[in-house]
C-alpha angles and dihedrals in degrees: 000000000000121000090250091054089047090052092049092049091049091047091052089054091047093052092047091052097042101037106014090238121143109218130164126232087254088064092061114087111207123180134173110268116257112255094244092062131066116254141051104245135030131208114209106220105178093104091055094064092080090072101023090057087209136109115274091251092052092046091051091047093054094046091047092051091050093050095050091047097046102030107036090146087065108026125034103175143350143200131202127225109181105296095349122099109203114201130201111210120221111258088225089065091057096045091048090052089048094051091049096048112025093100096039108118089184095054114163096013111137126218121256113285097195095245126122128213131180118208115196116197144148095037095176127189115238092226098076143019124265114278138192093282090054089053093061089047094050095045093045095047094045093047095046089051091051092047090052091049090051089053091058103265125134102236131199113198107211134187121197108199115209094218101153139046140075094306091058091048090054092063092042094051094046090051090051092050102039114014100078089210098309116166134180088258096052095043101034088229119138108256099243090047093051092052090045090054090060092049088057089045090053091051092049090054091047090052092049093048093043093055090066091051093044090054090053092047092052087053088052092249104141099172092130094058139068122244097270093047091046090053091052092047091049089057092047094050091046091050090049091062096050112114093233090054095045088057093048111071093189094054093044090048093053092050091049090049089057091049092047093050093050090047092048090055090056097052118115094240093049090052089052091051091052090052089050090053090052089049090050093052089047089056098248105186098218094047093046091049093052089046092053092047096049093043088052089057090050095048091054089053094046093050091052091052094044091051093052091047093049091237120148141176136206096203134026121204125188124204089218086067098042106041092079089054086054090052090053091051089050090051090051090048090055091051090051091050092239091115131041141201128236127213093270089057093251117142122231143171121221111225097163091111087060092053093260130092141250113299126208113229102169130018121237091252089057097253121136130249126208092268091055094057093039089057090052094045094048091054093044092051091052092048090051098049112005088218124184092231137017112203120198114200101204133143121267091254086081098052092113093046094058093043088056093043093056092044093051091049089050092052090048090051094239115165090221092069103082095053098052114118124175112210096203115199134184122255122255117241133183127233089261095050144268125343121239122201094197091058095042092241097126121119107245115233094222091051091048092051092050092048092051093049091048090048090052091052093047095048092046089053093046091051088059095235114177104248101158091109092056120093119223090257092050091049091050090051091046094052091047089049093050096039098047091039090055092049095048096044093049092052093044101042092075120077105266093233093061124084113236143197115227118213112179093201091062097048099073115055136128092216106042138070092288143125089248091062091052094042091052091052089053093048090049091053091050090050091053092048091052090049093050093048126189117349119201121238094006094137092057097037117115116177113228102182133089119291122233116229100261093040089057093042093056093047091049092050091051092048089055094059097096089052090050090048091053091048091051088055094047091049094038086225129134085190087079089059093043093053092047093048090051091049090050092050090049091051091051091049090053090048092048096042105042112115136176114205089343095308118116109244095207102035116156101193091044098036115150092238138020088243092058090048091054092044093052092044089055090048095054092042093056089045091054091050092049094047090049091049092050093050092045089055087058093045092250124138123220120217122229088220137010 
């Protein structure tokens, strides 16, 4: 039981005895005491005055007196500030906690709770390599899964690969037209990069062909379009020439975007890609063979990147295997009357009564849309695992999509519906703006990893660290540990729901809010432990003296880790862990660095007594375990030396 839970339990007993009121521990609000007041924890008593019929100060005084009298092993003294009861915890409580946990490498980990959660993340497209946006997704999904495991859940890490659809056909068609048989082996280009190059090539050809059509449209020549499309374009072009639109760049830009998109869809190469998609869905042997070959190149590239990142999965799903399930669900929805067909044979659901709109579920030509396959995948995942919750780690651009997905499943009566949870996260941008896949302006994940590792090596060298004792292999591992740690920590330290700007130069520093700062604190602790060596009777040692301020502060911080871990789960935010790890590293640095007249206050090797030496050794050992656990939850390694 944590100290906070112990305080709440004692307060419930006090209120029952003093006021004959039966409260639960959830009714007791306990906060950390503000630095300007004496004590470690504070009970807020304002809500108790309704039954105490006393002023807040008098209520707090009575409860404080009861706690000190009946729980001296927990609370030694108290003070009252208005309606706040500040409690000083018995040093013996902290030293007992320390003795029981200082050697626990699994500190904070909770027992199994019998509940099952699936976390789906990564979800790459097989038409391009992973990029910076994917990195935040992968790190966030992996970390959330680890945080849930640590909180006692059985977790299935899942990856749904977007391996079919028009975007895949774009790369395939461009390869057919322009590659002249190139392969990863003949070019020396990583498979996912090679395929991605042809996606960019496709888009450049589309843009070139669309410009001709756009020019005709702006001249009101609609020869490429049917009557309905021509009517819509006529309205767009007319609107574009209105004075109020000409003076409004945003409005004009949106109109031009609509014209460009309609023109793109009429290009020759886009029409070819649509035909290829229809051939794929019809099972055309040649198309399917090319698809399997190019996807194979991509998977090899993905696996190489995942391995370097330390990202893993328990279950792989492929949209090519789930979209037909989605079609079956759509057919059942039609039979039930939940869905309806339009004149062009497309299938829709009307959600206007729910404050949304009509949603396309199947195109008129019979091909699937994302929602079709997501319906199939959601039901398949539930059939496979019957999990209590299915978490989708997907950017906030898809908020509406997942709201609609859950609503459709509810209307279809699918058991998967209640457990769906969209962990919506903000997109990652660079200092110069947003990345665009179509234009080939994304930051490649492999390039980013290499840059981070090279930056780690450069900064380590510039700091003049003594590395002569490291072998080449050890240096390589160290730079990977620092570089990838910096990348992961920087992308996880921000609340997932916030958009963020990533600046590589800021992510590796010994003095900032970085992984490197935390890793260095850990390495320093391990260095001290090696220097101290074996200490007799440490497992049975329990310090019985008074704790100095920073000794107590570090113990208290370590004791709070399970509470922090629970908060990270409730908030679905690794940022909670990152902030705590940084705070713990800062506290250790203060502990390690404090001096009075040049003499370290908290020295271990030069401690005034053998008891203090053992106490401080236990303190830094538990701190190392907690730091390592925090970093592990974020997928970050900690070096034994730096």
